[in-house]
C-alpha positions as CSV (number, residue, x, y, z in Angstrom):
1,X,24.3,41.5,83.7
2,X,21.2,42.2,81.0
3,X,17.8,43.7,82.9
4,X,14.9,42.2,81.6
5,X,12.3,44.3,79.8
6,X,8.5,44.5,79.2
7,X,8.0,44.7,75.4
8,X,4.2,44.6,75.6
9,X,3.0,47.8,76.3
10,X,3.1,50.2,72.9
11,X,5.5,52.6,72.4
12,X,3.0,55.4,71.3
13,X,-0.8,56.2,72.4
14,X,-2.2,54.5,68.9
15,X,-5.5,53.1,70.0
16,X,-5.7,49.2,68.9
17,X,-8.2,48.2,66.5
18,X,-11.7,48.2,67.7
19,X,-10.6,49.7,71.2
20,X,-12.0,52.9,70.1
21,X,-15.5,51.3,70.5
22,X,-15.1,50.9,74.3
23,X,-14.8,54.7,74.6
24,X,-17.5,55.9,72.3
25,X,-21.2,56.3,72.3
26,X,-23.8,53.2,70.7
27,X,-25.2,53.6,67.3
28,X,-23.8,55.3,63.8
29,X,-20.6,56.8,65.6
30,X,-19.7,53.1,67.0
31,X,-20.3,51.6,63.6
32,X,-17.9,54.1,61.9
33,X,-15.4,53.7,64.5
34,X,-15.7,49.8,63.7
35,X,-15.3,50.4,60.1
36,X,-12.4,52.6,60.5
37,X,-10.7,50.0,62.7
38,X,-11.2,47.3,60.3
39,X,-9.9,49.3,57.6
40,X,-7.0,50.0,59.5
41,X,-6.3,46.5,60.3
42,X,-6.5,45.4,56.6
43,X,-4.2,48.1,55.5
44,X,-1.7,47.2,58.1
45,X,-2.0,43.5,57.7
46,X,-1.1,44.1,54.0
47,X,1.6,46.9,54.7
48,X,3.6,44.5,57.1
49,X,3.9,41.8,54.6
50,X,4.7,44.1,51.5
51,X,7.6,45.7,53.9
52,X,9.1,42.2,54.9
53,X,9.1,41.4,51.4
54,X,10.2,44.9,49.6
55,X,10.8,47.2,52.2
56,X,9.2,49.9,54.0
57,X,10.0,52.7,50.8
58,X,7.6,50.4,48.8
59,X,4.3,51.0,51.6
60,X,2.7,53.9,49.9
61,X,-0.9,54.6,50.0
62,X,-1.1,54.0,45.8
63,X,0.5,50.5,46.3
64,X,-1.6,49.7,49.4
65,X,-5.2,51.0,47.8
66,X,-4.1,49.1,44.5
67,X,-3.6,45.6,46.3
68,X,-6.1,45.8,48.9
69,X,-9.0,47.4,46.7
70,X,-9.4,49.9,49.0
71,X,-9.5,53.7,47.8
72,X,-6.2,55.7,48.3
73,X,-8.2,58.6,49.8
74,X,-9.9,56.5,52.4
75,X,-6.2,55.3,53.3
76,X,-4.9,58.8,53.6
77,X,-7.9,59.7,55.7
78,X,-6.4,57.1,58.0
79,X,-3.0,57.7,58.1
80,X,-2.4,61.6,57.1
81,X,1.2,60.7,55.7
82,X,3.6,58.4,54.4
83,X,5.9,58.4,57.2
84,X,2.8,58.0,59.7
85,X,1.8,55.0,57.8
86,X,5.3,53.5,57.9
87,X,5.6,54.1,61.5
88,X,1.9,52.4,62.1
89,X,3.3,49.5,60.0
90,X,6.7,49.1,62.2
91,X,4.1,49.2,65.6
92,X,2.0,46.9,63.9
93,X,4.6,44.6,63.2
94,X,5.8,45.0,66.5
95,X,2.6,44.0,68.2
96,X,2.4,40.8,65.9
97,X,5.8,39.9,66.8
98,X,5.0,40.3,70.6
99,X,1.8,38.3,70.1
100,X,3.6,35.3,68.1
101,X,7.3,35.3,70.0
102,X,7.2,36.9,73.4
103,X,3.9,36.5,75.1
104,X,3.8,32.8,75.0
105,X,7.1,32.7,76.6
106,X,5.3,34.2,79.7
107,X,4.7,30.8,81.4
108,X,8.3,29.6,81.0
109,X,10.6,30.0,83.8
110,X,13.0,33.0,83.5
111,X,16.3,31.8,82.3
112,X,17.4,29.1,80.1
113,X,14.0,27.9,79.8
114,X,12.2,31.1,78.6
115,X,15.3,31.7,76.1
116,X,14.6,28.2,74.7
117,X,10.8,29.1,74.5
118,X,11.8,32.5,72.8
119,X,14.1,30.5,70.5
120,X,11.2,27.9,69.8
121,X,8.8,30.5,68.9
122,X,11.0,33.0,66.9
123,X,11.9,29.8,64.9
124,X,8.0,29.5,64.2
125,X,8.0,32.7,63.4
126,X,10.6,32.8,60.8
127,X,9.5,29.4,59.1
128,X,6.1,29.7,59.1
129,X,6.6,32.6,58.3
130,X,4.5,35.2,60.1
131,X,5.1,38.0,57.6
132,X,5.4,36.9,54.1
133,X,8.8,38.1,53.4
134,X,10.4,36.7,56.8
135,X,11.6,38.5,59.7
136,X,10.2,42.4,59.4
137,X,13.0,43.8,61.4
138,X,15.7,42.1,59.4
139,X,14.1,43.0,56.2
140,X,13.8,46.7,57.1
141,X,17.0,47.7,59.2
142,X,19.7,47.7,56.7
143,X,17.7,50.1,54.5
144,X,17.6,52.6,57.3
145,X,20.8,52.4,59.5
146,X,22.4,55.3,58.1
147,X,19.2,57.3,57.6
148,X,18.8,59.5,60.7
149,X,14.6,60.0,61.2
150,X,11.6,58.5,63.2
151,X,11.7,55.4,61.0
152,X,15.1,54.6,61.9
153,X,14.8,55.7,65.5
154,X,11.5,53.2,65.8
155,X,13.4,50.4,63.8
156,X,16.0,50.6,66.3
157,X,14.0,50.7,69.6
158,X,12.2,48.0,68.2
159,X,15.8,46.2,67.9
160,X,17.0,47.1,71.1
161,X,13.9,46.0,72.7
162,X,14.4,42.4,71.5
163,X,18.2,42.4,72.4
164,X,17.4,43.6,75.9
165,X,14.9,40.6,76.3
166,X,17.2,38.2,75.0
167,X,19.7,39.6,77.5
168,X,17.5,40.0,80.6
169,X,16.7,36.1,80.0
170,X,20.8,35.6,79.9
171,X,21.1,37.6,83.1
172,X,18.6,35.3,84.9
173,X,20.6,32.1,83.9
174,X,23.6,34.1,85.2
175,X,22.0,34.8,88.5
176,X,20.4,31.3,88.9
177,X,23.6,29.6,88.3
178,X,22.5,28.1,85.0
179,X,25.1,29.3,83.0
180,X,28.5,30.8,83.9
181,X,31.1,33.5,83.0
182,X,29.0,34.8,80.6
183,X,28.7,38.4,79.1
184,X,25.1,38.6,78.8
185,X,25.2,42.0,76.7
186,X,27.6,40.4,74.0
187,X,25.6,37.0,74.1
188,X,22.5,38.9,73.4
189,X,23.9,40.5,70.6
190,X,25.4,37.3,69.2
191,X,22.3,35.5,69.4
192,X,20.3,38.5,67.6
193,X,22.7,38.3,65.0
194,X,22.7,34.3,64.6
195,X,19.0,34.7,64.2
196,X,19.4,37.6,61.5
197,X,21.5,35.2,59.5
198,X,19.1,32.3,60.1
199,X,16.2,34.4,58.7
200,X,18.2,35.1,55.6
201,X,19.0,31.0,55.2
202,X,15.3,30.4,55.5
203,X,14.3,32.8,52.9
204,X,16.9,31.1,50.7
205,X,15.4,27.6,51.6
206,X,18.1,26.3,54.0
207,X,15.8,24.5,56.5
208,X,19.0,22.9,58.0
209,X,19.8,26.3,59.8
210,X,17.3,25.9,62.6
211,X,19.6,23.2,64.1
212,X,22.3,25.4,63.8
213,X,20.9,28.0,65.5
214,X,20.1,25.7,68.6
215,X,23.8,24.2,68.3
216,X,25.4,27.4,68.3
217,X,23.2,28.9,71.2
218,X,24.1,25.8,73.4
219,X,27.1,26.2,72.6
220,X,27.9,29.6,73.6
221,X,26.0,29.1,76.8
222,X,28.0,25.8,77.7
223,X,24.9,23.6,77.8
């Protein structure tokens, strides 16, 4: 049976935009921190869209400076290295995904009801879409799956966290007798694979794939 996870806590000690102000003194220091936080937010918001469209390899200081109108030196001061920038982009995308897909389901009953809420919010996330190129993970996992290092580790950890969240709700459904005879880990893997395929179909303009997702999941669960 899958165990639920809490993906809301960040993976690292990065201070959220604006949070540093709560720790500092008033005056010029706070204003500088606020400007830095706003600049960081602006850069990362553009970076996640760029990465979802063209992949993390195209997230660079020069590209972001050109497209945001900020100075390359200023962005380098915030992120130090391309790898640090890419890792920050992954974490920022993760936080936006949690806010859009996972956090809104907290009020739903654990099990089938929350799983359906997750699917509803994922569908909205992918069709709106939250990121210009659709699902951030789907756009980047294939580029780094055979390239060991911190970027792959961060993407893989994010992916595992999402699959574990699905498995956790499936586990609740089994425990409460809502579904039976289900391998929750296998079902979570299948649902994630289905959503990745749906993301590609949505990018190709196939809006009908959303109905197929719900039908496939209901069939998988015997609902």
